[in-house]
All heavy atoms as TSV, in Angstrom:
chain	resi	resn	atom	element	x	y	z
A	1	MET	N	N	0.896	-1.203	-0.015
A	1	MET	CA	C	-0.015	0.036	0.044
A	1	MET	C	C	0.869	1.197	0.067
A	1	MET	O	O	1.861	1.321	0.718
A	1	MET	CB	C	-0.989	0.061	1.256
A	1	MET	CG	C	-1.722	1.316	1.169
A	1	MET	SD	S	-2.550	1.764	2.742
A	1	MET	CE	C	-3.603	0.420	3.113
A	2	ILE	N	N	0.591	2.202	-0.832
A	2	ILE	CA	C	1.258	3.472	-0.919
A	2	ILE	C	C	0.787	4.460	0.235
A	2	ILE	O	O	-0.287	4.634	0.339
A	2	ILE	CB	C	1.100	4.137	-2.308
A	2	ILE	CG1	C	1.545	3.146	-3.448
A	2	ILE	CG2	C	1.759	5.473	-2.347
A	2	ILE	CD1	C	3.041	3.156	-3.498
A	3	GLU	N	N	1.751	4.871	0.994
A	3	GLU	CA	C	1.424	5.896	2.090
A	3	GLU	C	C	1.937	7.262	1.472
A	3	GLU	O	O	3.121	7.419	0.851
A	3	GLU	CB	C	2.020	5.574	3.278
A	3	GLU	CG	C	1.545	4.247	3.779
A	3	GLU	CD	C	2.219	3.932	5.185
A	3	GLU	OE1	O	2.981	4.720	5.733
A	3	GLU	OE2	O	1.887	2.793	5.601
A	4	VAL	N	N	1.234	8.371	1.738
A	4	VAL	CA	C	1.666	9.715	1.339
A	4	VAL	C	C	1.752	10.619	2.515
A	4	VAL	O	O	0.942	10.607	3.423
A	4	VAL	CB	C	0.561	10.143	0.204
A	4	VAL	CG1	C	0.936	11.581	-0.313
A	4	VAL	CG2	C	0.427	9.346	-0.986
A	5	GLU	N	N	2.849	11.403	2.501
A	5	GLU	CA	C	2.978	12.389	3.536
A	5	GLU	C	C	3.465	13.666	3.025
A	5	GLU	O	O	4.055	13.685	1.892
A	5	GLU	CB	C	3.931	11.875	4.561
A	5	GLU	CG	C	5.342	11.789	4.018
A	5	GLU	CD	C	6.365	11.301	5.279
A	5	GLU	OE1	O	6.660	12.112	6.212
A	5	GLU	OE2	O	6.807	10.290	5.214
A	6	LEU	N	N	3.191	14.697	3.637
A	6	LEU	CA	C	3.557	16.038	3.197
A	6	LEU	C	C	4.620	16.632	4.217
A	6	LEU	O	O	4.469	16.639	5.455
A	6	LEU	CB	C	2.314	17.074	3.326
A	6	LEU	CG	C	2.580	18.463	2.989
A	6	LEU	CD1	C	3.169	18.712	1.576
A	6	LEU	CD2	C	1.299	19.363	3.225
A	7	VAL	N	N	5.768	17.051	3.641
A	7	VAL	CA	C	6.824	17.586	4.416
A	7	VAL	C	C	6.807	19.085	4.134
A	7	VAL	O	O	6.803	19.605	3.132
A	7	VAL	CB	C	8.163	17.054	3.861
A	7	VAL	CG1	C	9.293	17.811	4.617
A	7	VAL	CG2	C	8.377	15.569	4.123
A	8	ARG	N	N	6.774	19.802	5.328
A	8	ARG	CA	C	6.793	21.289	5.367
A	8	ARG	C	C	7.925	21.862	6.127
A	8	ARG	O	O	8.016	23.100	6.276
A	8	ARG	CB	C	5.407	21.852	5.827
A	8	ARG	CG	C	4.336	21.207	4.936
A	8	ARG	CD	C	2.992	21.867	5.347
A	8	ARG	NE	N	3.173	23.291	4.999
A	8	ARG	CZ	C	2.235	24.105	4.817
A	8	ARG	NH1	N	0.957	23.617	4.914
A	8	ARG	NH2	N	2.288	25.363	4.419
A	9	ASN	N	N	8.750	21.107	6.625
A	9	ASN	CA	C	9.809	21.405	7.488
A	9	ASN	C	C	11.227	21.208	6.798
A	9	ASN	O	O	11.464	20.025	6.364
A	9	ASN	CB	C	9.783	20.730	8.818
A	9	ASN	CG	C	10.663	21.024	9.709
A	9	ASN	OD1	O	11.911	20.759	9.567
A	9	ASN	ND2	N	10.371	21.579	10.837
A	10	VAL	N	N	11.980	22.210	6.808
A	10	VAL	CA	C	13.392	22.067	6.146
A	10	VAL	C	C	14.276	21.058	6.634
A	10	VAL	O	O	14.806	20.243	6.007
A	10	VAL	CB	C	14.041	23.461	6.026
A	10	VAL	CG1	C	15.488	23.303	5.507
A	10	VAL	CG2	C	13.226	24.415	5.276
A	11	ASP	N	N	14.132	21.006	8.025
A	11	ASP	CA	C	14.998	19.878	8.720
A	11	ASP	C	C	14.559	18.558	8.354
A	11	ASP	O	O	15.365	17.635	8.135
A	11	ASP	CB	C	14.846	20.099	10.348
A	11	ASP	CG	C	15.547	21.333	10.661
A	11	ASP	OD1	O	16.475	21.776	10.063
A	11	ASP	OD2	O	15.143	21.912	11.774
A	12	ALA	N	N	13.219	18.368	8.290
A	12	ALA	CA	C	12.805	17.066	7.862
A	12	ALA	C	C	13.146	16.614	6.500
A	12	ALA	O	O	13.476	15.524	6.030
A	12	ALA	CB	C	11.246	16.842	7.997
A	13	LEU	N	N	12.997	17.734	5.571
A	13	LEU	CA	C	13.423	17.534	4.174
A	13	LEU	C	C	15.022	17.131	4.066
A	13	LEU	O	O	15.359	16.340	3.316
A	13	LEU	CB	C	13.127	18.860	3.327
A	13	LEU	CG	C	13.472	18.690	1.928
A	13	LEU	CD1	C	12.291	17.738	1.346
A	13	LEU	CD2	C	13.268	20.066	1.185
A	14	GLU	N	N	15.711	17.846	4.818
A	14	GLU	CA	C	17.198	17.588	4.815
A	14	GLU	C	C	17.480	16.153	5.353
A	14	GLU	O	O	18.396	15.559	4.869
A	14	GLU	CB	C	17.997	18.567	5.709
A	14	GLU	CG	C	18.043	19.938	5.080
A	14	GLU	CD	C	18.795	21.034	6.085
A	14	GLU	OE1	O	18.946	20.663	7.134
A	14	GLU	OE2	O	18.937	22.142	5.515
A	15	GLY	N	N	16.688	15.601	6.119
A	15	GLY	CA	C	16.862	14.166	6.563
A	15	GLY	C	C	16.590	13.123	5.655
A	15	GLY	O	O	16.841	12.022	5.754
A	16	LEU	N	N	15.967	13.674	4.460
A	16	LEU	CA	C	15.643	12.660	3.321
A	16	LEU	C	C	16.765	12.544	2.333
A	16	LEU	O	O	16.719	11.824	1.351
A	16	LEU	CB	C	14.403	13.183	2.668
A	16	LEU	CG	C	13.182	13.147	3.395
A	16	LEU	CD1	C	12.099	13.910	2.791
A	16	LEU	CD2	C	12.678	11.727	3.791
A	17	ALA	N	N	17.921	13.283	2.500
A	17	ALA	CA	C	18.917	13.316	1.529
A	17	ALA	C	C	19.364	11.953	0.995
A	17	ALA	O	O	19.515	11.720	-0.232
A	17	ALA	CB	C	20.165	14.010	2.007
A	18	GLY	N	N	19.614	11.077	1.977
A	18	GLY	CA	C	20.076	9.681	1.470
A	18	GLY	C	C	19.110	8.868	0.707
A	18	GLY	O	O	19.258	8.326	-0.416
A	19	GLU	N	N	17.828	8.960	1.221
A	19	GLU	CA	C	16.676	8.169	0.563
A	19	GLU	C	C	16.409	8.875	-0.798
A	19	GLU	O	O	16.132	8.226	-1.777
A	19	GLU	CB	C	15.504	8.341	1.399
A	19	GLU	CG	C	15.372	7.426	2.631
A	19	GLU	CD	C	14.001	7.587	3.254
A	19	GLU	OE1	O	13.697	8.534	3.857
A	19	GLU	OE2	O	13.186	6.560	3.201
A	20	TRP	N	N	16.373	10.224	-0.837
A	20	TRP	CA	C	16.216	11.018	-2.034
A	20	TRP	C	C	17.209	10.596	-3.104
A	20	TRP	O	O	16.783	10.251	-4.243
A	20	TRP	CB	C	16.231	12.464	-1.807
A	20	TRP	CG	C	15.817	13.397	-2.726
A	20	TRP	CD1	C	16.278	13.430	-4.088
A	20	TRP	CD2	C	14.816	14.415	-2.729
A	20	TRP	NE1	N	15.730	14.442	-4.702
A	20	TRP	CE2	C	14.806	15.055	-3.793
A	20	TRP	CE3	C	14.092	14.799	-1.501
A	20	TRP	CZ2	C	13.915	16.095	-4.010
A	20	TRP	CZ3	C	13.315	15.914	-1.839
A	20	TRP	CH2	C	13.230	16.517	-2.896
A	21	ASP	N	N	18.429	10.577	-2.795
A	21	ASP	CA	C	19.447	10.265	-3.720
A	21	ASP	C	C	19.406	8.641	-4.178
A	21	ASP	O	O	19.695	8.432	-5.383
A	21	ASP	CB	C	20.931	10.498	-3.291
A	21	ASP	CG	C	21.105	11.998	-3.349
A	21	ASP	OD1	O	20.449	12.769	-4.138
A	21	ASP	OD2	O	22.193	12.382	-2.569
A	22	ALA	N	N	19.035	7.924	-3.284
A	22	ALA	CA	C	18.796	6.450	-3.601
A	22	ALA	C	C	17.627	6.385	-4.736
A	22	ALA	O	O	17.820	5.483	-5.575
A	22	ALA	CB	C	18.551	5.658	-2.421
A	23	LEU	N	N	16.653	7.144	-4.484
A	23	LEU	CA	C	15.403	7.119	-5.474
A	23	LEU	C	C	15.882	7.671	-6.769
A	23	LEU	O	O	15.595	6.989	-7.796
A	23	LEU	CB	C	14.344	7.938	-4.845
A	23	LEU	CG	C	13.146	8.255	-5.769
A	23	LEU	CD1	C	12.432	6.831	-6.051
A	23	LEU	CD2	C	12.183	9.150	-5.116
A	24	VAL	N	N	16.703	8.661	-6.800
A	24	VAL	CA	C	17.283	9.182	-8.157
A	24	VAL	C	C	18.085	8.070	-8.715
A	24	VAL	O	O	17.973	7.947	-10.010
A	24	VAL	CB	C	17.992	10.519	-7.948
A	24	VAL	CG1	C	18.712	10.898	-9.191
A	24	VAL	CG2	C	17.092	11.587	-7.469
A	25	GLU	N	N	18.855	7.464	-8.059
A	25	GLU	CA	C	19.711	6.402	-8.602
A	25	GLU	C	C	18.854	5.201	-9.273
A	25	GLU	O	O	19.283	4.743	-10.253
A	25	GLU	CB	C	20.581	5.835	-7.562
A	25	GLU	CG	C	21.815	6.765	-7.223
A	25	GLU	CD	C	22.695	6.219	-6.076
A	25	GLU	OE1	O	22.665	4.996	-6.016
A	25	GLU	OE2	O	23.366	7.070	-5.602
A	26	ARG	N	N	17.843	4.959	-8.711
A	26	ARG	CA	C	16.746	3.992	-9.277
A	26	ARG	C	C	16.101	4.414	-10.312
A	26	ARG	O	O	15.356	3.634	-11.104
A	26	ARG	CB	C	15.883	3.445	-8.115
A	26	ARG	CG	C	16.548	2.618	-7.058
A	26	ARG	CD	C	15.523	1.982	-6.098
A	26	ARG	NE	N	14.438	2.845	-5.643
A	26	ARG	CZ	C	14.422	3.462	-4.498
A	26	ARG	NH1	N	15.439	3.479	-3.718
A	26	ARG	NH2	N	13.251	4.062	-4.072
A	27	SER	N	N	16.045	5.676	-10.632
A	27	SER	CA	C	15.157	6.260	-11.786
A	27	SER	C	C	15.767	5.859	-13.013
A	27	SER	O	O	17.044	5.575	-13.140
A	27	SER	CB	C	15.045	7.790	-11.661
A	27	SER	OG	O	16.104	8.444	-11.849
A	28	ASP	N	N	15.019	6.169	-14.154
A	28	ASP	CA	C	15.585	5.763	-15.569
A	28	ASP	C	C	16.677	6.722	-15.882
A	28	ASP	O	O	17.492	6.244	-16.738
A	28	ASP	CB	C	14.299	5.953	-16.551
A	28	ASP	CG	C	13.230	4.840	-16.285
A	28	ASP	OD1	O	13.580	3.812	-15.735
A	28	ASP	OD2	O	12.238	5.036	-16.740
A	29	ASP	N	N	16.634	8.006	-15.634
A	29	ASP	CA	C	17.694	8.868	-16.168
A	29	ASP	C	C	18.685	9.230	-15.264
A	29	ASP	O	O	19.814	9.760	-15.731
A	29	ASP	CB	C	16.933	10.059	-16.884
A	29	ASP	CG	C	16.317	10.993	-15.900
A	29	ASP	OD1	O	16.367	10.830	-14.725
A	29	ASP	OD2	O	15.710	12.044	-16.456
A	30	GLY	N	N	18.449	9.343	-14.015
A	30	GLY	CA	C	19.467	9.606	-13.052
A	30	GLY	C	C	19.956	11.061	-13.159
A	30	GLY	O	O	21.202	11.421	-12.899
A	31	SER	N	N	19.130	12.017	-13.675
A	31	SER	CA	C	19.544	13.293	-13.883
A	31	SER	C	C	19.987	14.005	-12.613
A	31	SER	O	O	19.558	13.945	-11.628
A	31	SER	CB	C	18.317	14.155	-14.339
A	31	SER	OG	O	18.591	15.514	-14.288
A	32	PRO	N	N	21.224	14.760	-12.772
A	32	PRO	CA	C	21.754	15.455	-11.566
A	32	PRO	C	C	20.898	16.468	-11.018
A	32	PRO	O	O	21.046	16.858	-9.871
A	32	PRO	CB	C	23.120	16.060	-12.067
A	32	PRO	CG	C	22.937	16.203	-13.444
A	32	PRO	CD	C	22.005	14.930	-13.973
A	33	PHE	N	N	19.961	16.968	-11.925
A	33	PHE	CA	C	19.014	18.022	-11.458
A	33	PHE	C	C	17.991	17.458	-10.504
A	33	PHE	O	O	17.266	18.196	-9.919
A	33	PHE	CB	C	18.504	18.687	-12.708
A	33	PHE	CG	C	19.543	19.441	-13.427
A	33	PHE	CD1	C	19.737	18.788	-14.771
A	33	PHE	CD2	C	20.252	20.410	-13.076
A	33	PHE	CE1	C	20.779	19.326	-15.518
A	33	PHE	CE2	C	21.281	21.009	-13.935
A	33	PHE	CZ	C	21.548	20.459	-15.142
A	34	ARG	N	N	17.893	16.268	-10.289
A	34	ARG	CA	C	16.953	15.633	-9.405
A	34	ARG	C	C	17.564	15.237	-8.050
A	34	ARG	O	O	16.859	14.749	-7.128
A	34	ARG	CB	C	16.222	14.280	-10.045
A	34	ARG	CG	C	15.471	14.603	-11.260
A	34	ARG	CD	C	14.916	13.272	-11.699
A	34	ARG	NE	N	14.085	13.702	-12.870
A	34	ARG	CZ	C	13.472	12.691	-13.589
A	34	ARG	NH1	N	13.446	11.537	-13.252
A	34	ARG	NH2	N	12.825	13.097	-14.698
A	35	SER	N	N	18.938	15.337	-8.011
A	35	SER	CA	C	19.657	14.964	-6.709
A	35	SER	C	C	19.361	15.861	-5.579
A	35	SER	O	O	18.988	16.965	-5.736
A	35	SER	CB	C	21.135	14.976	-7.148
A	35	SER	OG	O	21.612	16.265	-7.161
A	36	TRP	N	N	19.514	15.391	-4.347
A	36	TRP	CA	C	19.281	16.093	-3.217
A	36	TRP	C	C	20.292	17.308	-3.160
A	36	TRP	O	O	19.960	18.345	-2.853
A	36	TRP	CB	C	19.538	15.172	-2.074
A	36	TRP	CG	C	19.684	16.109	-0.874
A	36	TRP	CD1	C	20.665	16.431	0.000
A	36	TRP	CD2	C	18.601	16.990	-0.363
A	36	TRP	NE1	N	20.423	17.345	0.865
A	36	TRP	CE2	C	19.037	17.712	0.810
A	36	TRP	CE3	C	17.184	17.096	-0.634
A	36	TRP	CZ2	C	18.380	18.630	1.487
A	36	TRP	CZ3	C	16.586	18.116	0.133
A	36	TRP	CH2	C	16.984	18.855	1.100
A	37	SER	N	N	21.547	17.110	-3.620
A	37	SER	CA	C	22.518	18.121	-3.530
A	37	SER	C	C	22.056	19.348	-4.390
A	37	SER	O	O	22.112	20.457	-3.969
A	37	SER	CB	C	23.943	17.708	-4.138
A	37	SER	OG	O	24.392	16.620	-3.392
A	38	TRP	N	N	21.605	19.049	-5.651
A	38	TRP	CA	C	21.055	20.072	-6.505
A	38	TRP	C	C	19.845	20.797	-5.864
A	38	TRP	O	O	19.739	22.080	-5.697
A	38	TRP	CB	C	20.785	19.687	-7.849
A	38	TRP	CG	C	20.302	20.673	-8.822
A	38	TRP	CD1	C	18.956	21.079	-8.964
A	38	TRP	CD2	C	21.114	21.495	-9.582
A	38	TRP	NE1	N	18.917	22.019	-9.808
A	38	TRP	CE2	C	20.189	22.273	-10.301
A	38	TRP	CE3	C	22.511	21.734	-9.753
A	38	TRP	CZ2	C	20.640	23.441	-11.150
A	38	TRP	CZ3	C	22.921	22.700	-10.763
A	38	TRP	CH2	C	22.031	23.439	-11.324
A	39	LEU	N	N	18.787	20.086	-5.489
A	39	LEU	CA	C	17.606	20.604	-5.151
A	39	LEU	C	C	17.638	21.158	-3.856
A	39	LEU	O	O	17.109	22.261	-3.446
A	39	LEU	CB	C	16.485	19.600	-5.234
A	39	LEU	CG	C	16.160	19.174	-6.727
A	39	LEU	CD1	C	15.375	17.949	-6.665
A	39	LEU	CD2	C	15.488	20.297	-7.447
A	40	GLY	N	N	18.534	20.542	-2.886
A	40	GLY	CA	C	18.654	21.094	-1.537
A	40	GLY	C	C	19.491	22.546	-1.536
A	40	GLY	O	O	18.993	23.563	-0.806
A	41	THR	N	N	20.382	22.601	-2.413
A	41	THR	CA	C	21.108	23.852	-2.603
A	41	THR	C	C	20.103	25.042	-3.283
A	41	THR	O	O	20.059	26.110	-2.917
A	41	THR	CB	C	22.313	23.708	-3.441
A	41	THR	OG1	O	23.125	22.706	-2.776
A	41	THR	CG2	C	23.025	24.925	-3.605
A	42	TRP	N	N	19.362	24.556	-4.166
A	42	TRP	CA	C	18.363	25.429	-4.788
A	42	TRP	C	C	17.356	26.105	-3.797
A	42	TRP	O	O	17.122	27.185	-3.792
A	42	TRP	CB	C	17.619	24.757	-6.009
A	42	TRP	CG	C	16.554	25.688	-6.665
A	42	TRP	CD1	C	16.971	26.362	-7.813
A	42	TRP	CD2	C	15.328	26.041	-6.311
A	42	TRP	NE1	N	15.892	27.109	-8.117
A	42	TRP	CE2	C	14.947	26.890	-7.334
A	42	TRP	CE3	C	14.478	25.745	-5.214
A	42	TRP	CZ2	C	13.652	27.523	-7.182
A	42	TRP	CZ3	C	13.237	26.331	-5.159
A	42	TRP	CH2	C	12.886	27.177	-6.081
A	43	TRP	N	N	16.953	25.069	-2.929
A	43	TRP	CA	C	15.938	25.546	-1.885
A	43	TRP	C	C	16.681	26.591	-0.905
A	43	TRP	O	O	16.009	27.620	-0.596
A	43	TRP	CB	C	15.304	24.447	-1.049
A	43	TRP	CG	C	14.332	24.968	-0.113
A	43	TRP	CD1	C	14.505	25.110	1.189
A	43	TRP	CD2	C	13.127	25.455	-0.317
A	43	TRP	NE1	N	13.434	25.733	1.950
A	43	TRP	CE2	C	12.531	25.910	0.865
A	43	TRP	CE3	C	12.254	25.565	-1.557
A	43	TRP	CZ2	C	11.164	26.453	0.997
A	43	TRP	CZ3	C	11.068	26.187	-1.366
A	43	TRP	CH2	C	10.543	26.630	-0.167
A	44	LYS	N	N	17.868	26.279	-0.545
A	44	LYS	CA	C	18.605	27.002	0.424
A	44	LYS	C	C	18.680	28.522	-0.168
A	44	LYS	O	O	18.638	29.475	0.679
A	44	LYS	CB	C	19.990	26.513	0.596
A	44	LYS	CG	C	20.860	27.280	1.497
A	44	LYS	CD	C	22.173	26.660	1.717
A	44	LYS	CE	C	23.106	27.427	2.500
A	44	LYS	NZ	N	24.445	26.936	2.657
A	45	TYR	N	N	18.910	28.714	-1.401
A	45	TYR	CA	C	19.224	30.064	-1.996
A	45	TYR	C	C	17.882	30.644	-2.561
A	45	TYR	O	O	17.768	31.938	-2.691
A	45	TYR	CB	C	20.213	29.934	-3.087
A	45	TYR	CG	C	21.572	29.656	-2.375
A	45	TYR	CD1	C	22.134	28.463	-2.397
A	45	TYR	CD2	C	22.294	30.656	-1.706
A	45	TYR	CE1	C	23.308	28.231	-1.771
A	45	TYR	CE2	C	23.525	30.557	-1.167
A	45	TYR	CZ	C	24.031	29.273	-1.279
A	45	TYR	OH	O	25.205	29.093	-0.473
A	46	TYR	N	N	16.948	29.976	-3.006
A	46	TYR	CA	C	15.723	30.501	-3.541
A	46	TYR	C	C	14.481	30.249	-2.930
A	46	TYR	O	O	13.411	30.757	-3.236
A	46	TYR	CB	C	15.679	30.015	-5.041
A	46	TYR	CG	C	16.872	30.378	-5.938
A	46	TYR	CD1	C	17.803	29.500	-6.318
A	46	TYR	CD2	C	16.912	31.768	-6.353
A	46	TYR	CE1	C	18.820	29.883	-7.055
A	46	TYR	CE2	C	18.076	32.148	-7.104
A	46	TYR	CZ	C	19.044	31.204	-7.454
A	46	TYR	OH	O	20.049	31.665	-8.156
A	47	GLY	N	N	14.468	29.394	-1.959
A	47	GLY	CA	C	13.271	29.098	-1.226
A	47	GLY	C	C	12.855	30.043	-0.048
A	47	GLY	O	O	11.653	29.984	0.445
A	48	ASP	N	N	13.744	30.850	0.346
A	48	ASP	CA	C	13.450	31.823	1.394
A	48	ASP	C	C	12.156	32.798	1.182
A	48	ASP	O	O	12.165	33.147	0.043
A	48	ASP	CB	C	14.650	32.701	1.659
A	48	ASP	CG	C	14.637	33.467	2.972
A	48	ASP	OD1	O	14.006	32.990	3.932
A	48	ASP	OD2	O	15.173	34.713	2.916
A	49	GLY	N	N	11.316	32.738	2.037
A	49	GLY	CA	C	10.218	33.506	1.966
A	49	GLY	C	C	9.046	32.767	1.246
A	49	GLY	O	O	7.938	33.235	1.044
A	50	HIS	N	N	9.225	31.500	0.956
A	50	HIS	CA	C	8.198	30.627	0.218
A	50	HIS	C	C	7.850	29.528	1.252
A	50	HIS	O	O	8.588	29.050	1.952
A	50	HIS	CB	C	8.613	30.054	-0.941
A	50	HIS	CG	C	9.006	31.116	-1.969
A	50	HIS	ND1	N	8.030	31.797	-2.817
A	50	HIS	CD2	C	10.219	31.689	-2.506
A	50	HIS	CE1	C	8.668	32.623	-3.592
A	50	HIS	NE2	N	9.950	32.537	-3.417
A	51	ASP	N	N	6.599	28.958	1.114
A	51	ASP	CA	C	6.243	27.873	1.939
A	51	ASP	C	C	6.917	26.518	1.297
A	51	ASP	O	O	6.621	26.382	0.159
A	51	ASP	CB	C	4.781	27.641	1.992
A	51	ASP	CG	C	4.030	28.818	2.802
A	51	ASP	OD1	O	4.701	29.341	3.652
A	51	ASP	OD2	O	2.947	29.206	2.553
A	52	LEU	N	N	7.378	25.725	2.119
A	52	LEU	CA	C	7.921	24.479	1.649
A	52	LEU	C	C	6.859	23.399	1.641
A	52	LEU	O	O	6.048	23.177	2.628
A	52	LEU	CB	C	9.106	23.886	2.570
A	52	LEU	CG	C	9.607	22.677	2.295
A	52	LEU	CD1	C	10.334	22.666	0.973
A	52	LEU	CD2	C	10.488	22.164	3.408
A	53	ARG	N	N	6.608	22.736	0.638
A	53	ARG	CA	C	5.586	21.567	0.527
A	53	ARG	C	C	6.155	20.617	-0.424
A	53	ARG	O	O	6.321	20.854	-1.672
A	53	ARG	CB	C	4.312	22.140	-0.062
A	53	ARG	CG	C	3.544	22.938	0.818
A	53	ARG	CD	C	2.131	23.370	0.185
A	53	ARG	NE	N	1.781	24.588	0.593
A	53	ARG	CZ	C	1.910	25.651	-0.005
A	53	ARG	NH1	N	2.379	25.548	-1.231
A	53	ARG	NH2	N	1.525	26.886	0.258
A	54	VAL	N	N	6.515	19.471	0.133
A	54	VAL	CA	C	6.931	18.373	-0.605
A	54	VAL	C	C	6.197	17.091	-0.381
A	54	VAL	O	O	6.233	16.686	0.869
A	54	VAL	CB	C	8.533	18.139	-0.600
A	54	VAL	CG1	C	9.012	16.855	-1.292
A	54	VAL	CG2	C	9.324	19.334	-0.789
A	55	TRP	N	N	5.632	16.521	-1.298
A	55	TRP	CA	C	4.913	15.223	-1.091
A	55	TRP	C	C	5.711	14.093	-1.278
A	55	TRP	O	O	6.621	14.044	-2.214
A	55	TRP	CB	C	3.701	15.193	-2.075
A	55	TRP	CG	C	2.552	16.134	-1.630
A	55	TRP	CD1	C	2.401	17.314	-2.256
A	55	TRP	CD2	C	1.573	15.921	-0.748
A	55	TRP	NE1	N	1.267	17.941	-1.867
A	55	TRP	CE2	C	0.718	17.182	-0.740
A	55	TRP	CE3	C	1.275	14.867	0.215
A	55	TRP	CZ2	C	-0.398	17.314	-0.031
A	55	TRP	CZ3	C	0.128	15.214	1.102
A	55	TRP	CH2	C	-0.623	16.421	0.917
A	56	LEU	N	N	5.634	13.132	-0.321
A	56	LEU	CA	C	6.489	11.854	-0.432
A	56	LEU	C	C	5.594	10.699	-0.617
A	56	LEU	O	O	4.473	10.641	-0.029
A	56	LEU	CB	C	7.291	11.686	0.792
A	56	LEU	CG	C	8.174	12.779	1.290
A	56	LEU	CD1	C	8.742	12.362	2.553
A	56	LEU	CD2	C	9.291	13.082	0.205
A	57	ALA	N	N	5.992	9.739	-1.384
A	57	ALA	CA	C	5.135	8.517	-1.564
A	57	ALA	C	C	6.040	7.347	-1.081
A	57	ALA	O	O	7.323	7.311	-1.437
A	57	ALA	CB	C	4.597	8.362	-3.023
A	58	ARG	N	N	5.455	6.490	-0.207
A	58	ARG	CA	C	6.305	5.351	0.272
A	58	ARG	C	C	5.517	4.119	0.049
A	58	ARG	O	O	4.348	3.965	0.191
A	58	ARG	CB	C	6.576	5.582	1.725
A	58	ARG	CG	C	7.523	6.662	2.158
A	58	ARG	CD	C	7.841	6.773	3.584
A	58	ARG	NE	N	8.654	7.794	3.882
A	58	ARG	CZ	C	9.994	7.843	3.805
A	58	ARG	NH1	N	10.545	6.833	3.418
A	58	ARG	NH2	N	10.667	8.968	4.143
A	59	ASP	N	N	6.257	3.079	-0.376
A	59	ASP	CA	C	5.669	1.623	-0.530
A	59	ASP	C	C	6.408	0.917	0.595
A	59	ASP	O	O	7.606	0.667	0.341
A	59	ASP	CB	C	5.854	1.268	-1.891
A	59	ASP	CG	C	5.137	-0.141	-2.249
A	59	ASP	OD1	O	4.332	-0.535	-1.362
A	59	ASP	OD2	O	5.407	-0.573	-3.245
A	60	GLU	N	N	5.648	0.418	1.418
A	60	GLU	CA	C	6.159	-0.335	2.584
A	60	GLU	C	C	7.399	0.296	3.309
A	60	GLU	O	O	8.442	-0.367	3.418
A	60	GLU	CB	C	6.522	-1.806	2.042
A	60	GLU	CG	C	5.256	-2.555	1.694
A	60	GLU	CD	C	5.603	-3.984	1.165
A	60	GLU	OE1	O	6.641	-4.366	1.315
A	60	GLU	OE2	O	4.761	-4.609	0.768
A	61	GLY	N	N	7.274	1.540	3.338
A	61	GLY	CA	C	8.422	2.239	4.148
A	61	GLY	C	C	9.480	2.874	3.185
A	61	GLY	O	O	10.222	3.703	3.419
A	62	ARG	N	N	9.621	2.405	1.879
A	62	ARG	CA	C	10.619	2.664	0.882
A	62	ARG	C	C	10.152	3.845	0.084
A	62	ARG	O	O	9.014	3.840	-0.503
A	62	ARG	CB	C	10.990	1.598	0.013
A	62	ARG	CG	C	11.978	1.804	-0.997
A	62	ARG	CD	C	12.211	0.666	-1.893
A	62	ARG	NE	N	13.335	0.812	-2.722
A	62	ARG	CZ	C	13.611	0.182	-3.846
A	62	ARG	NH1	N	12.719	-0.718	-4.269
A	62	ARG	NH2	N	14.627	0.311	-4.603
A	63	LEU	N	N	10.974	4.907	-0.117
A	63	LEU	CA	C	10.635	6.138	-0.693
A	63	LEU	C	C	10.536	5.677	-2.155
A	63	LEU	O	O	11.592	5.129	-2.797
A	63	LEU	CB	C	11.673	7.174	-0.531
A	63	LEU	CG	C	11.268	8.603	-1.111
A	63	LEU	CD1	C	10.061	9.123	-0.462
A	63	LEU	CD2	C	12.533	9.472	-0.924
A	64	VAL	N	N	9.391	6.068	-2.835
A	64	VAL	CA	C	9.150	5.730	-4.239
A	64	VAL	C	C	8.788	6.890	-5.100
A	64	VAL	O	O	8.746	6.837	-6.291
A	64	VAL	CB	C	8.048	4.595	-4.441
A	64	VAL	CG1	C	8.515	3.271	-3.863
A	64	VAL	CG2	C	6.706	4.964	-3.907
A	65	GLY	N	N	8.556	7.991	-4.425
A	65	GLY	CA	C	8.196	9.232	-5.215
A	65	GLY	C	C	8.248	10.445	-4.347
A	65	GLY	O	O	8.011	10.441	-3.157
A	66	VAL	N	N	8.709	11.588	-4.974
A	66	VAL	CA	C	8.753	12.867	-4.496
A	66	VAL	C	C	8.248	13.847	-5.373
A	66	VAL	O	O	8.552	13.917	-6.610
A	66	VAL	CB	C	10.304	13.263	-4.226
A	66	VAL	CG1	C	10.422	14.666	-3.589
A	66	VAL	CG2	C	10.996	12.215	-3.235
A	67	VAL	N	N	7.244	14.677	-4.922
A	67	VAL	CA	C	6.586	15.649	-5.689
A	67	VAL	C	C	6.577	17.069	-4.986
A	67	VAL	O	O	6.026	17.155	-3.986
A	67	VAL	CB	C	5.238	15.378	-5.976
A	67	VAL	CG1	C	4.515	16.312	-6.860
A	67	VAL	CG2	C	5.111	13.941	-6.699
A	68	PRO	N	N	7.430	18.033	-5.421
A	68	PRO	CA	C	7.343	19.317	-4.890
A	68	PRO	C	C	6.083	19.981	-5.293
A	68	PRO	O	O	5.548	19.754	-6.393
A	68	PRO	CB	C	8.526	20.106	-5.352
A	68	PRO	CG	C	9.230	19.106	-6.242
A	68	PRO	CD	C	8.588	17.862	-6.471
A	69	ALA	N	N	5.356	20.820	-4.382
A	69	ALA	CA	C	4.184	21.332	-4.801
A	69	ALA	C	C	4.079	22.962	-4.397
A	69	ALA	O	O	4.852	23.314	-3.718
A	69	ALA	CB	C	3.123	20.781	-3.824
């Protein structure tokens, strides 16, 4: 069963770095623009003043999807 959760806290988002990168490695294209390093840095410099909303999808605890909203 897929479980969905909303992350709105930067600290919680930073805690996903390892899982996030593992998900990117499992993807078809492995684009560096999907990596935690790229997106975390982008948020650090351009996210100030905006609400953080990232939806996570997990299948039996394993991260299987990430959708910024």
